[in-house]
C-alpha positions as CSV (number, residue, x, y, z in Angstrom):
1,M,109.4,-89.7,-32.7
2,S,108.1,-87.3,-29.0
3,N,104.9,-86.7,-28.3
4,I,106.5,-83.4,-27.2
5,A,103.0,-80.9,-28.6
6,K,104.8,-77.9,-29.6
7,K,104.0,-74.9,-27.8
8,P,102.0,-71.7,-29.7
9,P,104.4,-68.5,-29.7
10,V,103.7,-65.8,-27.4
11,V,104.3,-62.6,-28.0
12,A,104.2,-59.1,-26.8
13,C,101.0,-56.8,-28.3
14,P,102.9,-54.1,-30.3
15,N,100.6,-51.7,-29.0
16,C,100.2,-52.1,-25.0
17,G,102.6,-54.9,-25.0
18,T,100.6,-57.4,-23.1
19,E,101.5,-61.2,-24.2
20,L,99.2,-62.9,-25.7
21,I,99.9,-66.3,-27.4
22,W,100.3,-66.2,-31.1
23,D,96.8,-68.3,-32.7
24,S,94.9,-67.5,-36.2
25,R,92.0,-67.6,-34.0
26,N,92.3,-64.5,-32.8
27,T,91.2,-61.6,-35.4
28,F,93.4,-58.7,-34.2
29,R,96.7,-60.6,-34.0
30,P,99.5,-59.7,-34.0
31,F,97.2,-56.9,-31.4
32,C,95.5,-58.2,-28.4
33,S,92.5,-56.8,-28.7
34,A,90.3,-54.5,-31.0
35,R,90.9,-51.2,-29.3
36,C,94.6,-52.0,-29.6
37,K,94.2,-52.2,-32.8
38,N,92.4,-48.9,-33.7
39,N,95.4,-47.3,-31.0
40,D,97.8,-47.7,-33.9
41,L,95.8,-47.1,-36.5
42,V,95.7,-43.6,-35.8
43,A,98.5,-43.8,-35.0
44,W,99.8,-44.1,-38.2
45,A,96.8,-41.5,-39.7
46,N,98.4,-38.8,-37.2
47,E,101.9,-39.5,-38.7
48,D,103.2,-40.5,-35.1
49,H,103.9,-43.8,-37.0
50,A,106.5,-43.1,-39.9
51,I,108.9,-45.6,-42.1
52,P,112.1,-44.3,-41.7
53,G,113.1,-42.5,-46.2
54,Q,112.8,-39.5,-48.6
55,P,109.7,-37.8,-48.1
56,L,107.1,-38.1,-50.7
57,E,106.6,-34.5,-51.6
58,D,111.3,-34.4,-52.7
59,V,110.4,-37.5,-54.4
60,F,107.7,-36.0,-56.9
61,S,109.2,-32.6,-56.5
62,E,112.4,-34.3,-58.2
63,D,110.1,-36.2,-60.2
64,L,108.7,-33.1,-62.0
65,D,111.9,-31.6,-62.2
66,G,113.1,-33.7,-64.4
67,N,116.0,-34.9,-62.3
68,Y,116.3,-38.7,-61.6
């Protein structure tokens, strides 16, 4: 058996790209800081980020029209 300890993975902050060690002690994971975490939240709120798919307005109007 080897005594070599596994190194924790290094990941890039999704907001700024800063490399950081993936560690449970980082309360902002996967971000590097509170600032990057908040910037990401603001981007979602401003609809700068989006998940591809049919807009919800279209889905709701289909339900109201009876087209399933």
